[in-house]
N, C-alpha and C positions, 0 to 999 in steps of 0.2 A: 565198710571194712572196720572190724573191731580189733584194737590193739591192746593186749594185756600182757605185761611182764615179758616183752620181747616176742610174743607169739601173735599171729594174725589169724582172724577168721573172716572170710568174705561172705557177704550176702548179696547175690546178684539181683538186679531189678527183675521183677516177675510180670511185666506187662508193658502196655503202651505208656507214654508220658501222660501225666495227669492233665485232664482237660482236653485231650485230643479226640477221644471217642466216648460216646455216651454209653452208659450201662456197663462199664467195665468193672470187674472185680479184681482184687489184688491179694496176693499171698501176704500173710502177716507173720511176724516173729516177735517173741517175747525175749528180750535180751537183758541180762544182768550187766550193768555198767559199773559195778563196784570195782574200784582199782583198775578201771579200763577207760579207753577213749574210743568213741564211735565216730568215724569219719564218713560222712555222706557227701558224695561228689558227682559232678557231671563228667561225661566222657571228655570234656575239654581239658580235664586234669591229666588223664592218661594219654591223650592225643598230643600233648606238648612235645615238640621235637627238639632233639639235642643237636650238637654241632655237626653231626653226621647226617642230619635230616631224618633220624629214626625216632619214632614215638617212644616215650619213656615207658609206657605200659604200666601194668599193675606193679611189677617189680621195681620199676623206677620210682613210683610213688611210695612204695613201702620203704625204700632206702631214704627218701626225704623224711618220712615219719620217724625212722630210726635215728637219723642225724639230729633231729630237733626234739627228741622225746624227753630230754631232761629239763626243758623250759616249761614255764607256766603256760596256760592255755593261750592267752592273747599274744604274747611274744612268739609262741610256737607257730601260730597261724601266720603271723607277720613274716617269720623266718622262712616258712615253706613257700609263701607267695612270693617273697623276694627272690628265692631261687628259681621259681617257675618263670618269673618275669625276665630273668636273665637268659632263659631259653627262648624258643619261638612258639608263641601261642598261636594256635590255628583255629580255635573255636571259643565260644563262651566258656569261661572257666569259673565254676562255682564250687565252693567247699564249705561244708557245715560241720562243726565239731560239737559233739555232745558228750559231757562228762559231769560227774558230781563236782560241785564247787567246794573248794577248800575254804577254811576260815581265813579271812583276809589277813595277810601278813607279808613278809618279804616276797618279792616276785623274782623268780629265777628266770633271767633273760637268756642265759646260755650255760650249758653244762656239757663239757666235752673232755674226753680222755683220748690221748693220741700218743703215738710213739715219739720219743725225743729225737727226732731226725729233722734236719734243716728243710728237706723237701715237703714236710708236713705244714710248714708255716704259711704257705700261700693260701691254702684252704682255711686255716685258722684265722688269718687276717680277714678273709672274705666273710666268714661266719660272724666274727666279732663286729665287723663294720655293719652287717645287716642287723645284728641285735641292737646296736647303738642307734641305727637309723630308726628302728622300731620304737625305741625309747625317746625319739624326737630330740636326740642330742645334736646340737649345732655342728655343721660339717667340719669347721676348722678344729673344734674341740674333739670331735669324733676321731679325726685323723691323728691328732696328738696322742689320744688314748690308745688307739690301735698301735701306733709306733712304740709307745712305752711298754705295752704288754708284749709286743713282738721282741723288743730288746730284752725283757725279763726272761722270756722263753729261750731266746738264743743264748743268753748267758748260762742258763741251766744246761743247755745242750753242750756248749763249748767248755764250760768250767766246772760245773757240778758233776755231770756225767763224764765229760772228757772223752778222748778217743778209745779208752780202754774199758768203758763202762756203758751199759745200755739200760733203758727202762722207759717209763712213760711219764708224761706230764698231764696233770688234770687242771683244767681251767674252769672256774665258776665265775659268772657275772650275775650279781644280785642287785636289785633295786629296791630301796625302801625310803619313803619320805623325802624324795628329791635327792637322795645320795646313792651313788654307785659303789659297790664293793667288788673288787677283783681279787679272787683267790687263785693262786698258782701253787700247785703242790707237786712234789717229785719224790722219788724213792732213792735219790743219789746219796752218797756219803754226806753226813751232817756237816754243815759249815759253821764257822764261828761268826755269829752276827756282828761282833765288834770289828770284824775284818771287812765288813761290807759297808763302806762309807762313801758318800758322794764327794767328788771333787768339783771345783768350779768348772763350768763347761769350757772356759778358755784354756784350762790346764790339761784337759783330757786329750790323750793321743787317739789316733784312729783306732777303732776297735774297743775303746774304753769309755764309751759314752753312755752305756746302759744305765748305770746307777744314777749318774748325774741327770740324765733325761727323766727318769722316773721321779727323782726328787723335784725337778722343775715342774712337771706336768701334774703330778698328783697332789692332793691336799696333805696327805700323810701316808706313810707306809712303814711296815716293819717286817723283818724276816725272822723266823723262828726255826730252830732245829727241833724235829719231832722227838718225843720222849724216848722212842726205841733206839735212838742213836743212828738211825738210818732214815733219811728223808728230811725235807725242808718245806716250810710253808711261808709263802710271801703273800701278805695282805696289803692291798692298796685301796685308798678311798678317794672319791672325787664327787663334789657337790655339783649337781647340774641344774637344780631348780629349788631355790629356797623360798619358803612361804613368807610373803611380806607381812609385816606387822600391821594391825588395824590402823587405818589412817594413812598408810603409805600410798604412794602413787601407784596405780595399776597400769600395766602396759596394755 
């Protein structure tokens, strides 16, 4: 299955499995993978069964690809397999991804745009948890990071958009050099960054823990009003693996 710019092209297998019958010939294809991803997979992927015991089929696999398309290759595969394993595997499940390698740089672990609605947050928490698992973030740290991002998004839904305004939230998770960067963007009315200040956790009332929690969990964070006068950008950083200096003890 070839995925390019939101469009799919399928190439069905044209013969018996390799190594089963002698003297077999197979159909060939020449495929341009510029700006595209080629997914080769066994029927164990499409035969995975959902909560209703129905196979996800080709369309179910396409939806998985769409959901994780914004991530770099390795975290994308980890995210897809993480979702498959939460369903019911019924056969050997093999997936091969072929695409052109980018020059090494920041790794996009998650990129997701979603409506600013509370009911969206369950799926976002699950996707974020899977992305952090794929980055080998320790479980207790992972859960705190998921909670901090959840609080940030819920604050946007409740306070930035409010009951009389609607729009989307865009979440990016980027890894580089042992550091994670979380970017949360909205198109709500611009806020005054000087008014967004943390209070000591002990002084926070119920429902007012978001900023204090972010300040406690993250290494640093800042919020910026976008230049157009509409929209805000919250950037948060967390170090998860610092390179030790030469001569330091190795774990």
